[in-house]
Wavefront OBJ file of the C-alpha trace (Angstrom):
o trace
v 0.000 0.000 0.000
v 1.295 3.436 -0.937
v 0.172 6.993 -0.472
v -2.904 6.518 -2.673
v -4.195 3.732 -0.451
v -3.655 5.860 2.647
v -5.574 8.646 0.987
v -8.365 6.245 0.069
v -8.575 4.946 3.636
v -8.676 8.486 4.943
v -11.421 9.396 2.476
v -13.491 6.422 3.638
v -13.045 7.549 7.247
v -13.923 11.153 6.441
v -17.027 10.215 4.440
v -18.138 7.750 7.092
v -17.858 10.360 9.806
v -19.416 13.051 7.663
v -22.513 10.878 7.494
v -22.655 11.166 11.284
v -21.678 14.823 11.430
v -18.161 14.091 12.746
v -15.880 14.810 9.771
v -13.636 17.024 11.897
v -12.167 14.072 13.791
v -10.978 12.483 10.561
v -9.641 15.817 9.356
v -7.739 16.292 12.622
v -6.341 12.774 12.323
v -5.195 13.471 8.765
v -3.259 16.518 9.976
v -1.869 14.533 12.906
v -0.649 11.675 10.705
v 1.031 14.027 8.246
v 2.874 15.657 11.142
v 3.746 12.248 12.606
v 5.438 11.185 9.372
v 7.237 14.492 8.903
v 8.586 14.761 12.469
v 9.587 11.128 12.943
v 10.665 10.376 9.398
v 8.383 7.353 9.058
v 8.303 5.467 5.786
v 5.250 5.134 3.565
v 4.989 1.482 4.617
v 4.935 2.465 8.289
v 2.308 5.098 7.610
v 0.190 2.575 5.704
v 0.065 0.419 8.840
v -0.655 3.366 11.131
v -3.382 4.674 8.826
v -5.130 1.279 8.845
v -5.164 1.236 12.665
v -6.645 4.735 12.769
v -9.156 4.028 9.995
v -10.493 0.919 11.736
v -11.405 2.818 14.908
v -14.441 5.093 15.209
v -12.918 7.043 18.114
v -9.115 6.988 18.163
v -7.615 10.460 17.919
v -7.170 13.546 20.058
v -10.725 13.514 21.443
v -14.280 14.095 20.262
v -14.137 17.560 18.637
v -17.725 18.254 19.663
v -16.878 17.803 23.343
v -13.177 18.589 23.660
v -12.015 22.037 24.770
v -8.260 22.210 25.264
v -7.141 24.789 27.863
v -4.089 25.710 25.764
v -3.816 25.812 21.978
v -0.988 24.369 19.922
v -0.034 27.893 18.874
v 0.047 29.115 22.484
v 2.275 26.183 23.436
v 4.721 26.913 20.627
v 4.817 30.616 21.482
v 5.423 29.859 25.163
v 8.304 27.500 24.457
v 9.802 29.973 21.991
v 9.603 32.817 24.506
v 11.308 30.653 27.130
v 13.977 29.494 24.681
v 12.997 25.854 25.096
v 13.898 23.407 22.338
v 13.221 19.749 23.110
v 15.523 18.504 20.337
v 18.412 16.520 21.844
v 21.021 15.372 19.308
v 22.819 13.193 21.885
v 19.643 11.298 22.768
v 18.759 11.023 19.090
v 22.128 9.390 18.364
v 21.687 6.959 21.251
v 18.044 6.064 20.660
v 18.037 6.208 16.879
v 14.857 8.268 16.909
v 13.710 11.774 17.702
v 12.189 12.697 21.077
v 13.246 9.568 22.933
v 15.238 9.366 26.171
v 17.661 6.630 27.262
v 16.720 4.502 30.277
v 19.785 4.066 32.483
v 21.054 4.431 36.059
v 22.834 7.797 36.358
v 24.724 6.535 39.413
v 26.481 3.759 37.485
v 25.936 4.418 33.771
v 26.122 7.001 31.044
v 23.189 7.479 28.658
v 25.214 5.651 25.997
v 25.087 2.518 28.152
v 21.283 2.374 28.173
v 19.651 -0.823 26.982
v 16.371 0.858 26.001
v 14.780 4.237 25.322
v 11.321 5.663 25.975
v 9.322 8.362 24.200
v 9.793 11.717 25.897
v 6.140 12.617 25.272
v 2.877 10.747 24.928
v 2.081 9.491 21.418
v 2.442 11.029 18.861
v 5.580 12.055 20.778
v 5.667 15.548 19.283
v 6.094 18.720 21.370
v 2.943 20.863 21.421
v 0.788 18.094 19.885
v -2.209 16.825 21.853
v -1.950 13.217 23.058
v -3.777 10.526 21.140
v -6.539 9.066 23.345
v -9.504 6.738 22.935
v -6.908 4.135 22.001
v -7.205 0.509 23.091
v -4.201 -1.224 24.607
v -3.983 -3.505 21.573
v -4.029 -0.474 19.264
v -1.299 1.172 21.331
v 0.873 -1.943 20.981
v 0.177 -2.071 17.236
v 0.976 1.618 16.745
v 4.269 1.265 18.624
v 5.162 -1.752 16.462
v 4.271 0.154 13.299
v 6.818 2.806 14.287
v 9.476 0.152 14.864
v 9.100 0.451 18.621
v 7.163 -1.518 21.252
v 4.761 -0.887 24.120
v 6.816 -0.371 27.272
v 6.823 -2.782 30.173
v 5.454 -1.251 33.382
v 8.880 -1.160 35.036
v 10.358 0.852 32.151
v 7.751 3.597 32.559
v 8.455 3.554 36.299
v 12.217 3.803 35.705
v 11.668 6.780 33.400
v 9.574 8.503 36.064
v 11.782 7.629 39.045
v 14.891 8.801 37.219
v 16.921 5.594 37.248
v 16.737 2.121 35.795
v 16.549 -0.716 38.294
v 16.293 -4.477 37.818
v 12.653 -5.457 37.188
v 11.033 -6.703 40.382
v 8.015 -8.553 39.024
v 7.046 -11.183 41.585
v 6.250 -13.866 39.027
v 6.179 -16.435 41.830
v 3.002 -14.776 43.144
v 1.282 -15.341 39.786
v 1.678 -19.086 39.652
v -1.449 -21.240 39.880
v -3.949 -18.385 40.299
v -6.177 -16.293 38.041
v -4.737 -13.165 36.407
v -6.877 -10.974 38.673
v -5.466 -12.616 41.800
v -1.941 -12.615 40.402
v -2.061 -8.905 39.602
v -3.471 -8.098 43.032
v -0.727 -10.078 44.770
v 2.076 -8.701 42.611
v 0.778 -5.163 42.937
v 0.603 -5.327 46.728
v 4.144 -6.696 46.989
v 5.522 -4.139 44.545
v 3.825 -1.119 46.121
v 4.897 -2.140 49.599
v 8.498 -2.561 48.455
v 8.619 0.929 46.913
v 6.502 2.960 49.309
v 9.612 4.145 51.151
v 11.161 5.784 48.073
v 8.100 7.554 46.685
v 8.756 10.302 44.188
v 6.986 12.007 41.345
v 8.578 12.651 37.990
v 9.405 16.247 38.990
v 10.392 15.757 42.645
v 10.043 14.079 46.007
v 6.561 15.414 46.852
v 3.366 16.073 44.880
v 2.714 19.685 43.881
v 0.006 21.437 41.910
v 0.733 23.554 38.884
v 3.899 21.775 37.755
v 2.296 19.334 35.311
v -0.675 19.275 32.948
v -3.185 18.678 35.734
v -5.149 21.933 35.864
v -7.695 21.274 33.116
v -11.348 20.386 33.656
v -13.795 17.560 33.169
v -16.625 18.160 30.713
v -19.950 19.010 32.417
v -22.046 15.866 32.524
v -19.115 13.527 31.900
v -20.202 10.244 33.443
v -16.809 8.585 33.422
v -16.164 7.578 29.857
v -18.811 8.278 27.202
v -17.644 9.470 23.778
v -20.414 12.074 23.553
v -20.201 13.112 27.224
v -16.470 13.402 27.944
v -14.084 15.754 26.221
v -10.373 14.962 26.040
v -9.443 18.314 27.508
v -5.706 17.734 27.430
v -2.825 20.174 27.152
v -0.283 20.141 24.331
v 2.625 17.817 25.074
v 5.536 19.586 26.733
v 3.503 22.686 27.615
v 4.802 22.296 31.195
v 8.600 22.219 30.781
v 9.193 21.642 34.501
v 7.102 18.472 34.400
v 9.909 16.069 33.622
v 11.861 13.322 35.303
v 15.631 13.293 35.911
v 15.887 11.239 32.690
v 14.183 14.067 30.741
v 10.877 12.304 30.128
v 7.856 14.641 30.148
v 4.170 14.517 31.104
v 4.448 11.273 33.058
v 2.269 12.984 35.625
v -0.776 14.687 34.158
v -2.191 15.088 30.648
v -3.185 11.542 29.594
v -2.939 8.383 31.648
v -0.981 5.731 29.746
v -1.321 2.117 28.688
v 1.639 -0.092 29.600
v 2.346 -3.821 29.508
v 2.257 -5.720 32.829
v 3.811 -9.188 32.421
v 2.790 -12.074 34.648
v 5.569 -14.267 33.270
v 9.003 -13.535 31.748
v 7.682 -14.678 28.361
v 5.267 -11.696 28.394
v 7.956 -9.022 28.829
v 8.112 -6.579 25.952
v 11.653 -5.701 27.006
v 12.641 -9.330 26.374
v 11.138 -9.358 22.921
v 7.622 -10.653 23.642
v 4.928 -9.774 21.141
v 2.140 -11.695 22.892
v 2.538 -9.345 25.907
v 0.838 -9.522 29.287
v -1.954 -7.537 30.896
v -3.001 -3.914 30.896
v -1.489 -1.496 33.383
v -2.490 2.179 33.484
v 0.279 4.543 34.504
v 0.417 8.161 35.620
v -2.351 10.642 36.287
v -4.483 12.813 34.034
v -5.499 16.321 33.149
v -7.788 17.186 36.097
v -5.593 15.894 38.916
v -5.069 19.262 40.576
v -8.809 19.298 41.351
v -9.535 15.596 41.696
v -6.880 13.182 42.903
v -8.628 9.990 41.916
v -5.782 7.685 42.971
v -2.090 7.624 43.806
v 0.292 8.693 41.067
v 3.825 8.336 42.419
v 6.283 6.859 39.973
v 6.460 3.209 40.987
v 2.844 2.907 42.141
v 0.947 0.161 40.341
v -2.779 0.440 39.890
v -5.558 -2.070 40.581
v -6.768 -4.200 37.663
v -8.857 -1.335 36.247
v -10.717 -2.354 33.075
v -8.226 -5.200 32.960
v -7.553 -7.460 29.988
v -4.707 -8.911 28.018
v -2.967 -6.092 26.180
v -3.640 -7.806 22.846
v -7.321 -8.426 23.570
v -9.322 -6.806 20.734
v -11.756 -5.531 23.372
v -9.131 -3.900 25.599
v -10.146 -0.647 27.254
v -10.145 2.865 25.767
v -11.348 6.170 27.183
v -11.133 9.947 26.885
v -8.067 10.475 29.079
v -6.063 7.336 28.301
v -3.142 7.375 25.867
v 0.270 5.700 25.672
v 3.933 6.095 24.823
v 6.423 3.647 23.303
v 9.849 2.190 24.089
v 12.541 0.629 21.966
v 15.319 -1.841 22.697
v 18.732 -0.635 21.593
v 20.623 -2.756 19.118
v 23.638 -3.460 21.284
v 21.375 -4.699 24.082
v 19.344 -6.911 21.756
v 22.487 -8.308 20.145
v 24.009 -9.100 23.524
v 20.798 -10.819 24.687
v 21.116 -9.122 28.055
v 18.933 -10.637 30.825
v 16.107 -8.348 31.917
v 17.467 -8.378 35.473
v 20.874 -7.001 34.445
v 21.459 -3.689 36.178
v 24.276 -2.386 34.015
v 24.419 -2.893 30.285
v 27.524 -2.486 28.125
v 27.932 -3.204 24.411
v 29.981 -6.270 23.598
v 33.565 -5.554 22.679
v 34.137 -5.680 18.930
l 1 2 3 4 5 6 7 8 9 10 11 12 13 14 15 16 17 18 19 20 21 22 23 24 25 26 27 28 29 30 31 32 33 34 35 36 37 38 39 40 41 42 43 44 45 46 47 48 49 50 51 52 53 54 55 56 57 58 59 60 61 62 63 64 65 66 67 68 69 70 71 72 73 74 75 76 77 78 79 80 81 82 83 84 85 86 87 88 89 90 91 92 93 94 95 96 97 98 99 100 101 102 103 104 105 106 107 108 109 110 111 112 113 114 115 116 117 118 119 120 121 122 123 124 125 126 127 128 129 130 131 132 133 134 135 136 137 138 139 140 141 142 143 144 145 146 147 148 149 150 151 152 153 154 155 156 157 158 159 160 161 162 163 164 165 166 167 168 169 170 171 172 173 174 175 176 177 178 179 180 181 182 183 184 185 186 187 188 189 190 191 192 193 194 195 196 197 198 199 200 201 202 203 204 205 206 207 208 209 210 211 212 213 214 215 216 217 218 219 220 221 222 223 224 225 226 227 228 229 230 231 232 233 234 235 236 237 238 239 240 241 242 243 244 245 246 247 248 249 250 251 252 253 254 255 256 257 258 259 260 261 262 263 264 265 266 267 268 269 270 271 272 273 274 275 276 277 278 279 280 281 282 283 284 285 286 287 288 289 290 291 292 293 294 295 296 297 298 299 300 301 302 303 304 305 306 307 308 309 310 311 312 313 314 315 316 317 318 319 320 321 322 323 324 325 326 327 328 329 330 331 332 333 334 335 336 337 338 339 340 341 342 343 344 345 346 347 348 349 350 351 352
């Protein structure tokens, strides 16, 4: 499939939505996908795959245009960053990660960024400064979109490392998952994990929660009942509009804006970071755009959530809603070539 097929798929989507009075979502998606290709240098083949995923969904995008009212415009975000002299481009990270707007995952106490074994998107998908996050995306669609870009959906511990500011060996208690249902396994593993990390709580931006630092000052649509397409606007901020909202590893919007799909493995064979494509179960990370007014749950970096709307990541009926997005990771070539165990704390390329 080439550009003509993408255009045909887009036309089908636009006409289909026009019949329901919603052509603006398809138009917004068309603009978004053009920007995605231009910024990230994606090939036509990659865009074909991404376009199919978007065209097959009646809701995926940056929110229902009829309901969504962003508190800050794209233009205002760009002007703000320009006035403050902020440029998120990082040539060093780009060399390490092989992609724009990604950050290496490493332990600053023992490693340099060049010794990272993986990288994570600095912003929520589409991983473009001043673009609104893509929401109403199922976990399976998030995994497919990451794969289409040549990346993968992050494991839960990778997101947590990015937020905490240092990579640590994964501490999944797979022993607690043996012989029980996924719901019980996740409850057991979650309790053990949260208890182990409660003493070193931190948020992406510091050691205590504060209002006004991240994209958490927006509002919920009047009448929003918790998830309806026609009741709940995706009232997000542009990515990177809060420059102080970043972790020590320079990953942004982990707190606030959109919550994020991640992969929670119940067995080593389900770890994305070890090359799994079958993946595990859904884990929702971070907080969302109204958290300054309504703290619905904990949102410290290594906190793991209950089995909310739980399913296998690759379940075609996995959950989507108006404030839930995702970001992607990739495994660096030297780490993949060395077949480094997931529990290795320090990763070095093999000597040539």
